[in-house]
N, C-alpha and C positions, 0 to 999 in steps of 0.2 A: 300307289302313286297314280295320279291321273295324268296322262301324258297328253299335252297340248301339241298343236303343229308343229311348233318350235322344235318341242323335244324329238318329234317323228323324224324331222328333217337331220338333226345331231345324230339320231342313229342311224339313218340312214346311210349319211357320209361316213361314220365311224364303222359301220358293217363292212363298207366299201373299202376302206384303209385306216385302219386304226394308228396307224401312223403318221396321221395327219399333226402338224403343229396347232396347238390353241388359236393360233394366229389365223390359221388359213382354215378351220374349221368355224371358225367365228364368222371369216368372210363369205364362206360357201352359204352357209346360213341365215347371213344377213341380221348378224350382232356384232355388238363391241365386244372384245376381248373378256373383259371383267364377266360380265353375265354369261357370255357362252362358258366359260370355266366352271364358275357356278353352277348352272344347269348340268354339267357333266358330272361334277362332283354330286350331284344330289341325285342323279342316274345312275351313280355306282353305289351311292350309300343306301339307294332302295333295293338295291339286288338287280333293276333291271339289265346295269352292265357287271355282268359277272367276273370278267378278265378282258385281257388282252392276249392276243397271240400272233405268232408268224407262221403262214401255212405252209408247207414245206412241199414241194414237188416230188411226189413217192417215187417215181420213174427214175427222177435224178438221184434218188437214194438207191437205186436199185430193189424197189419193192414194187416190181411193176405187176404184181400177181393180188387180186382182190378175188377172197372166195368168203361166200356168206355161207354159215354154218347153223344148221338146224339141229336143235340139242333137246331131247326128250328124257326127262327125268324119272328112276322108277316111283318116286312117290313125290306127290307137291304140299309136303307139309312147310311148315314153316321154317322149320328147322333146316332141311334138305335144300330148301330155296336159297336160303342165308347163306349156306356153306358155299354150295353152288358160286352165288355173286361174288362173293370173298374171294374165292380162289380164281374165279376167271377175272376179275379185278387187277390180280395179281401178274396177270400176261402182257406185255408189252406190244405181243402182236394183234392183241384185240383192239379195233380202233373204237367199234360201238357194240354194244350189249343191248338187247332188249327183251323183256319178260313178256310172251305172248298169249293171245288166243288161239285157239285153233288146234290144228295137228301137233305141234311141237312146244315145248314149254320157253325155249329160248330160241333167239337168232341174232347170232355173232356176225361181223365183218373184221376180217383179219387182213393186213398188209403182209405180205410175203415177199421173198424173192425168188421163189421157184416152187415147183413141185415137190421137190427133196426136203422142202425147210417146210411145207405143207404135211408132207408125210409126217417129218419128224415132230410136229407141233401137236399132231394130232395123237400120236402114239405115245409122246414122251411128256406132254402138257396137260392135255385133254383129258384123254382115259383114265388117268390116275385120278382125275377129280369122282371122289365117292357120289355115288348115286345118279350115275350117266347110266341110260337104258340104250338110247338111238342115238345116232350120230348121221346127218346127212348134208354132205356139200353141195354147194353149187359155184360155177365160177362165173365170173363174169366177164363176158366177151371183149364187150367195150363200154367204156363210160360215155354214157349219151349227155348226163347232165350231174353236175355236181355244184353244190353252193352251199356257203355257212351262213348267208344273210336272211335273216327270218323276215316273213311277209310283214309289213307293218301296216296294212290296212288298205282300202279301197276295193275296186273291183279284182276278181281271180288275175293273175299275172300282171299286175298293176302296180305303180309304186304307190304311194301314198298320195292321197288326193286333197289332201288339206291345205295345199299351199295357195293362194289368192292366184287369180288371174295375172296380177300383176308380177308377182314373184315369180309365179312360172316363166312369164315371159324375160325376166332378168336373168334365169338361170335353165336354159335350154336341158330339156332332156339328154342324157349322157346314155347310151348302152352302158347295161353293165353285165357280168357274167355270173 
């Protein structure tokens, strides 16, 4: 799907607040409601918008410990990788999992309540997975940046630049997190 400037503005707004009504979204991107809804539906059908979620505050839920764990497997066969990925996907504490290049095979991020929960996760959930050779943990001391909105174009660190000068004048840039 080829995205135009209006599609990018729709995505930008929805990445900031997916609970926007279609009427409010249409107002923000300078469309009427029907064409705006048609564009959103097209973005969904094309898989550009994969789902809508509510982002919960981990600390408010008692999950103040964020740990990055590097995992090396004994072998990197297709079967071993597949089994690890299947088993790690079953763990609710695992927020992210990446197959990596370099010294370790996988990097996972887990959200936990405390050190005791980390110990229990490693001993009872992680080490029983067959084929694990080495586990290394690193604690996040402070979250410096966290975002879920993907960059949609323009120069690094900027919002999409495809808006016309007149459109930019009508819709002042807002600071976003």
